[in-house]
DRENLO-589494 format. One record per residue (C-alpha): y, x, z. Coordinates in steps of 0.5 Angstrom, whole numbers, padded with zeros to 4 digits, always signed. Each point is the difference from the previous one (the first is absolute). Example, Ala and Ser with C-alpha at 12.3 -4.5 7.8 and 13.67 -1.06 7.14 Angstrom:
-0009+0025+0016 +0007+0002-0002 
//
This chain:
-0111-0083+0013 +0008+0002+0002 +0004-0006-0004 +0008+0000-0001 +0002-0006-0002 +0008+0000-0002 +0004-0007-0001 +0007-0001-0001 -0001-0006+0004 -0003-0003+0005 +0001-0005+0006 +0005-0003+0002 +0002+0000-0008 -0002-0006-0003 -0004+0003-0006 -0007-0001-0004 +0000+0008+0001 +0000-0002+0008 -0006-0004-0001 -0003+0004-0005 +0001+0006+0005 -0003-0004+0007 -0006-0002-0004 -0003+0007-0003 +0002+0004+0008 -0005-0006+0003 -0005+0002-0005 +0000+0007-0001 +0000-0001+0008 -0006-0004+0000 -0003+0005-0004 +0001+0006+0005 +0005+0004-0004 +0005+0004+0004 +0007-0004-0003 +0008+0003+0002 +0005-0005-0003 +0006+0004-0002 +0006-0006-0002 +0007-0002-0002 +0004-0004+0003 +0007-0003+0000 +0004+0001+0006 +0008-0003-0003 +0000-0006+0002 +0003-0003-0006 -0006+0003-0005 -0005-0003+0006 +0002-0007-0002 -0003+0001-0007 -0007+0002+0002 +0000+0001+0008 +0001+0006+0004 -0001+0004+0005 -0006+0005+0001 -0007-0002-0001 -0005-0002+0005 -0006+0003+0003 -0006-0002-0004 -0007+0001+0004 -0004+0006-0002 +0007+0003-0004 +0004+0006+0002 +0007-0004-0003 +0006+0005-0001 +0007-0005-0003 +0005+0004-0004 +0007-0003+0000 +0002+0000-0007 +0006+0003+0001 +0001+0003-0006 +0000-0006-0004 +0005-0004+0005 +0004+0005-0002 +0003-0001-0006 -0008-0001-0003 -0002+0008+0001 -0007-0001-0001 -0001+0008-0001 +0002+0000+0007 -0005-0004+0002 -0005+0002-0005 +0001+0008+0004 -0001-0004+0007 -0007-0004-0002 -0003+0008-0003 +0002+0003+0006 -0003-0006+0005 -0007+0000-0004 +0000+0008+0000 +0003+0001+0008 -0007-0005+0000 -0005+0003-0004 +0002+0006+0005 -0002-0003+0005 -0007-0003-0003 -0001+0002-0007 -0002-0006-0005 -0005-0003-0005 +0005-0003-0004 +0006-0004+0000 +0002-0007-0003 +0008-0002-0001 +0001-0007-0002 +0005+0000-0005 +0001+0005-0006 +0007+0002+0003 +0002+0001+0004 -0006+0001+0004 -0004+0002-0005 +0005+0005-0003 -0001+0003+0008 -0006+0000+0001 -0002+0003-0007 +0004+0006+0002 -0003+0000+0007 -0007+0001-0003 +0003+0005-0006 +0002+0004+0007 -0006-0001+0004 -0005+0000-0004 -0003-0007+0001 -0001-0005-0005 +0004-0007+0000 -0001-0006-0002 +0006-0004-0002 +0000-0008+0000 +0005-0003-0005 +0003-0007+0001 +0005-0006-0001 +0006+0002-0002 -0002+0008+0001 -0003-0001-0007 +0005-0005-0003 +0006+0002+0000 +0001+0007+0003 +0000+0006-0005 +0004-0005-0005 +0006+0001+0005 +0001+0007+0000 -0002+0007-0004 -0001+0003+0008 -0005-0006+0001 -0003+0000-0006 -0002+0007+0000 -0002-0001+0007 -0005-0006-0001 -0003+0004-0006 -0001+0006+0004 -0004-0005+0004 -0003-0003-0004 -0003+0006-0004 -0002+0004+0005 -0002-0004+0006 -0008+0000+0002 +0000-0007-0001 +0004-0005-0002 -0002-0007+0003 +0003-0007-0003 -0001-0007+0001 -0002-0003-0007 -0001+0001-0007 +0008-0003-0002 +0004+0005+0005 -0005+0006-0002 +0002-0002-0008 +0007-0002+0002 +0001+0007+0003 -0004+0003-0006 +0006-0002-0005 +0005+0002+0004 -0002+0006+0003 -0005+0003-0005 -0005+0001+0005 -0007-0001-0003 -0004-0006+0003 -0006+0004+0001 +0004+0004+0006 -0001-0007+0004 -0004-0002+0005 +0000-0008+0001 -0001-0002+0006 +0002-0007+0001 +0005-0003+0006 -0004-0003+0006 +0001-0005+0005 -0004+0000+0008 -0004-0007-0001 -0001+0000+0007 +0007-0001+0001 +0003-0003-0006 -0005-0007+0001 +0002-0008-0003 +0003-0004+0006 -0002-0008+0002 +0007-0002-0001 -0001-0008+0001 +0003-0003-0007 +0007-0003+0001 +0002-0002-0008 +0005+0006+0000 -0002+0005-0004 +0002+0008+0003 +0002+0005-0004 +0000+0007+0002 +0003+0006-0002 -0001+0007+0004 +0003+0007+0000 +0007+0003-0003 +0006-0004-0001 +0001+0003-0007 +0002-0003-0006 -0006+0005-0004 -0004-0005+0004 +0002-0006-0003 +0003-0003+0007 +0006-0003-0004 -0004-0003-0005 -0004-0003+0005 +0006-0004+0003 +0002-0001-0007 -0006-0005-0001 -0001-0003+0005 +0006-0005-0001 -0004-0004-0005 -0007+0001+0004 -0003-0007-0001 -0003-0003+0007 +0000+0002+0008 +0000+0007+0001 +0004+0006+0005 +0000+0007-0003 +0001+0005+0005 +0002+0008-0001 -0002+0004+0004 +0002+0008+0001 +0006+0005-0001 +0003+0003-0006 +0006+0002-0004 +0002-0008-0002 -0001-0003+0005 +0006-0002+0001 +0002-0002-0007 -0007-0005+0001 +0003-0003+0006 +0007-0001-0005 -0004-0003-0006 -0004-0004+0005 +0006-0004+0002 +0003+0000-0007 -0006-0004-0002 +0000-0004+0006 -0006+0002+0003 +0001-0003+0008 -0005+0000+0003 -0006+0000-0006 -0001+0008+0001 +0001+0004+0007 +0001+0007-0001 -0004+0003+0006 +0002+0008+0000 -0004+0006+0001 -0007-0001+0003 -0005+0005+0003 -0006+0001-0003 -0005-0003+0005 +0005-0007+0000 -0001+0000-0008 -0007-0003+0000 +0002-0007+0004 +0007-0001-0005 -0006+0000-0006 -0005-0005+0003 +0007-0004+0001 +0000-0001-0008 -0002-0002-0006 +0001+0003-0005 +0003+0008-0001 +0005+0001-0006 +0002+0007-0002 +0004-0001-0006 +0001+0008+0000 +0002+0004-0006 -0005+0006+0001 -0005+0003+0006 -0004+0005+0000 -0006-0004+0003 +0003-0006+0005 -0002+0000+0007 +0003-0006+0001 -0004-0004-0005 -0006+0003+0003 +0001-0002+0007 +0002-0008-0004 -0006+0001-0003 -0004+0001+0007 +0004-0005+0002 -0002-0006-0003 +0006-0001-0004 +0001-0002-0007 +0004+0006-0004 +0006-0001-0005 +0002+0007-0003 +0003+0003-0005 -0004+0003-0007 +0003+0007+0003 -0002+0007+0000 -0005+0001+0006 -0002-0008+0001 -0004-0002-0006 -0004+0006+0003 -0003-0005+0005 +0002-0008-0002 -0002-0003-0007 +0004-0007-0001 -0003-0005+0001 -0007+0003+0003 +0003+0003+0007 +0007-0001+0000 +0005-0003-0006 +0005+0005-0004 +0007-0001-0002 +0005+0005-0004 +0004+0004+0005 +0006-0003+0000 -0001-0007-0003 +0003-0004+0005 -0002-0007-0003 -0007+0002-0001 +0000+0002+0008 +0002-0008+0001 -0005-0003-0004 -0005+0005+0003 +0002-0001+0007 +0000-0008-0001 -0007+0001-0004 -0002+0003+0007 +0003-0006+0004 -0002-0006-0004 -0008+0003-0002 -0003+0001+0007 -0007+0001-0004 +0003+0006-0003 +0003+0003+0005 -0006-0001+0004 -0004+0003-0006 +0005+0006+0000 +0000+0002+0007 -0009-0001+0000 +0000+0005-0006 +0005+0004+0003 -0003+0001+0006 -0007+0002-0001 +0002+0006-0006 +0004+0003+0006 -0006-0001+0005 -0004+0003-0006 +0005+0006-0004 +0006+0002+0006 -0004+0002+0006 +0003+0006+0003 -0007+0002+0002 -0001+0002-0007 +0007+0002-0002 +0001+0005+0006 -0008+0002-0002 +0002+0002-0006 +0006+0004+0002 -0004+0003+0005 -0004+0003-0007 +0007+0002-0003 +0001+0005+0007 -0007+0002-0001 +0000+0002-0007 +0006+0004+0000 -0002+0003+0007 +0001+0008+0000 +0002-0001-0008 +0007+0005-0002 +0006-0004-0001 +0005+0001-0006 +0003+0007+0000 +0006+0002-0003 +0004-0006+0002 +0008+0001+0000 +0004-0003+0006 +0007+0000-0004 +0002-0006-0003 +0008+0000-0002 +0003-0007+0003 +0003-0005-0005 +0004-0007+0001 -0005-0006+0002 +0001-0006+0003 -0005+0001+0005 +0005+0004+0003 +0005-0006+0002 -0006-0004+0002 -0005+0005+0002 -0004-0006+0004 -0001-0004-0006 -0005+0006-0004 
//
């Protein structure tokens, strides 16, 4: 089967969608599919500071096409980039026809892919992920209309869990039966527990986008009152790197906190293995890849009762949960994980066992390939109006946050 996968971000961007994409691409190639990836990227150095930037690297067995988001970088002109994506998909289809198109994120990639599907007569799949489902469509009428057309007309809608599907349903009115639940997954052969010798210091780990929406500033505010001996590593880049450094200095955290910056994906498993507890005080997720990586690496997980987290973490069973934004509760939970080694080990063991049993990329890749096969040869929706009036939107001023 010929598959066109359309990604909004790919390496060197640091993002859960990059991780999701690389693992899915590897699975599709292993299954014998002919895969082309069309991926957006930032070339503007200022915006690249937020996620990482530059053309996507080669992926073995995949034809990779990078498209610099020139419109997005020029005042948030997403519409210009949508036309570029449609053109790239159409050109590749003319070279060798696709059987299915699959977009990561509903906007702008899903919107571009839906319009390309209509133009080419090829079915399309759209994965609703992360902030795309949380707030895109609540920002302006332009993006609301585009999201509604994607949600109404894609051949299949994939989403990470029931809590996330319910949020999109409540916000944009999408019938729940439109969604196919495809959970996050992790490469359990790449992410494995380490054998770090105990030294009496509990090592906390935050990895991902350094963004207040992910709770990283809450984590720093919680640290001064955490009991016992501990050290915290914050790994990643993002829109709040400078704010996080400033807050750490203001709180006089000194050498008890390390900022390690951008991490190449191949180096990430070892970073996990050097730590004991993964802390993700996030306000919302689609389905957290980093939490699954931490579970597979044998870490105890501390997160929040947030959309996209409660689908995989159960408080006191395979992790600890606090309310988003509750800094005193976060401090108390971190203190428990420092002082109660038995609790920490029990949660880590439960998370590891569940991750190996439930969240294998082999199973998830097979599920997605099955969805492709069901759609193969079917006709896409038609009559979709590609024109939407442009209205003011906060993401046109800060498009990298979309």
